[in-house]
N, C-alpha and C positions, 0 to 999 in steps of 0.2 A: 589449477588452483594452488596458490603459493601456500606454504607452511613454514612457519618460523623454525620448526624443529628439523624439517626436511633441508631447509636452507643453510642449517648449522651443523650438519652430520659430521663435518670434520672436527668440530669442537668437542664431539662425544668422548668422554673418558670415564673410568671408574677407579676404585681403589682396590687394593689386594683383597680386603674382606669382601668387596662388592663382587670380585671376580669368583671367589670361593662360594658366596652365597647364591650367585646366579647359576654356578655350575651344579650345585647341590640342589637347589629348587627345581631345576629343569632337567636334571640328570643328565647333563652334557659331558661329553668327553672330546673337547676340542682345546686347541691351544689358544686361539685368540677370541675371547669372548666379546671383545668390543666390536671386532669386525663382524662377528655372528650377529650382534644386535642391529649394527648399521644395516647389514643386508636385510634383516627382518623388517626393520623400521621403513626401509626404502621400497618394499614391495608395494604394488599398486593396491592390493587388497588389505593393507594395514589401516586399521581404524585408529586415528590419533586424536586424542581429546585432551584439552588443557582443563584441569580442575585446580584453581589455587595456584600453588607455586609448582605444580608437577604436571608433566605430560604423561598421559597414558596411552600405551600403544598396544592394541590388541591385535594379535596375528597368530595363526597356526595353534589355536588353543593355549596361547599364553599372553600374559600381560608384561610388558616392560615399563617400568616407571623410571622417568627421567626428571631430574630437577631443571626446571625451566630457566633458572637464572644462570647456573654453572654449567649446564650440560652434562652432569655427573649422572651415569646411569645407577640409580639407587639399588633396584632390586629388579627380579623378574621372577614370575611364578606361573604355574599352570592353572588354568582356568578350572574352578571347581565344578 
């Protein structure tokens, strides 16, 4: 099954604030947040849903939010 988000993984990016927010929300201690997100999104068990202008990727007890137009990773947080 083809997915627009998966087809455009190379366009994924985020801002400095986005990096800090994602690291804080997920308690990540890694260098490359974007690479981490790409790996998570491309896993076969990732659930990818588009609602309005965003993609929501649920994987490994967290949700990654990506803007569907700009492919900006807006945030990521643990599932409650």
